C-alpha positions in Angstrom: 63.0 84.4 63.0 60.1 85.3 65.2 59.5 88.5 67.1 58.6 88.5 70.8 57.8 91.4 73.2 59.1 90.7 76.6 57.6 92.7 79.4 59.4 92.3 82.8 58.1 93.8 86.0 59.3 93.8 89.6 58.4 95.3 92.9 60.2 98.5 93.9 62.2 96.7 96.6 63.5 94.3 93.9 64.7 97.2 91.6 68.4 97.6 90.9 67.9 101.2 92.0 67.1 100.2 95.6 68.3 96.6 95.9 72.0 95.9 96.1 71.8 92.2 95.1 69.6 93.0 92.0 72.1 95.8 91.1 75.0 93.4 91.3 73.2 90.7 89.3 71.9 93.2 86.6 75.1 95.2 86.6 76.2 98.1 84.4 77.9 95.8 81.9 75.4 94.1 79.5 78.3 92.0 78.0 77.6 88.7 79.7 73.9 89.0 79.0 74.5 89.8 75.3 76.9 86.8 75.0 74.3 84.5 76.4 71.7 86.0 74.0 73.9 85.4 71.1 74.6 81.8 72.2 70.8 81.2 72.4 70.1 82.9 69.1 68.2 85.7 70.8 68.7 89.2 69.6 67.2 92.4 71.1 65.7 94.5 68.3 64.3 97.4 70.5 65.2 98.0 74.1 65.6 97.4 76.8 63.3 100.3 77.6 62.8 101.1 81.2 59.7 102.8 82.8 59.2 104.4 86.1 56.6 101.7 86.8 59.4 99.2 87.4 58.9 97.6 84.0 61.3 96.7 81.2 60.2 96.3 77.6 62.3 94.5 74.9 61.4 93.4 71.4 63.5 90.3 70.7 64.0 88.2 67.7 64.5 84.5 68.3 64.1 81.2 66.5 61.4 80.1 69.0 59.8 81.1 72.3 61.8 78.5 74.2 65.0 80.4 73.4 63.6 83.6 75.0 62.4 81.7 78.0 65.8 80.1 78.4 67.4 83.5 78.2 65.2 84.8 81.0 66.0 81.8 83.2 69.7 81.7 82.5 70.2 85.4 83.1 68.4 85.2 86.4 65.8 87.7 85.4 63.2 85.2 86.4 64.4 85.4 90.0 63.3 89.0 90.6 60.9 89.8 87.7 57.6 88.6 86.5 58.1 88.1 82.7 55.5 88.1 80.0 56.6 86.8 76.5 54.2 87.9 73.8 54.5 86.8 70.1 54.2 89.9 67.9 54.2 90.6 64.2 55.0 93.9 62.4 51.9 96.0 61.4 52.6 95.3 57.7 52.1 91.6 58.3 49.0 92.2 60.4 47.4 94.3 57.7 47.8 91.4 55.2 45.5 89.4 57.5 42.6 91.8 57.3 41.1 90.4 54.1 41.3 86.8 55.5 38.3 87.3 57.8 34.9 88.9 57.4 34.2 91.7 59.9 32.3 90.6 63.0 30.6 94.0 63.5 
C-alpha cells in the first residue's frame, strides 16, 4: 500500500459551518464515506484534521493514487474543495535514501 497526504481547501462560504448544502453533503455521519473508502481500498491513517484556514488534512493508505482520486470524486468533495494529493513516505524510508545520492552542497 502507498501513503498519500490529501489536503483539501475551500472558501469560507463553502464551509459546512456556514453553508447549509455543504453541511448536508458532508454531514455528521462519516459512515457512508467510510463505506465508500473501504470499497475503493482507501483507508485513512491520520485525520481528517481540520484547521481554521478552511483546510482538511488526511493521510490515506491506498493501492494507487487513482483510488484516492476516485474517493474524492465519488464523495463529492471535489465539488466544494480544491484537493491536493501528495505521495508521501515515512521518515524511516526517506532516511534510507540519503546514501543513494551525493550531497549537492
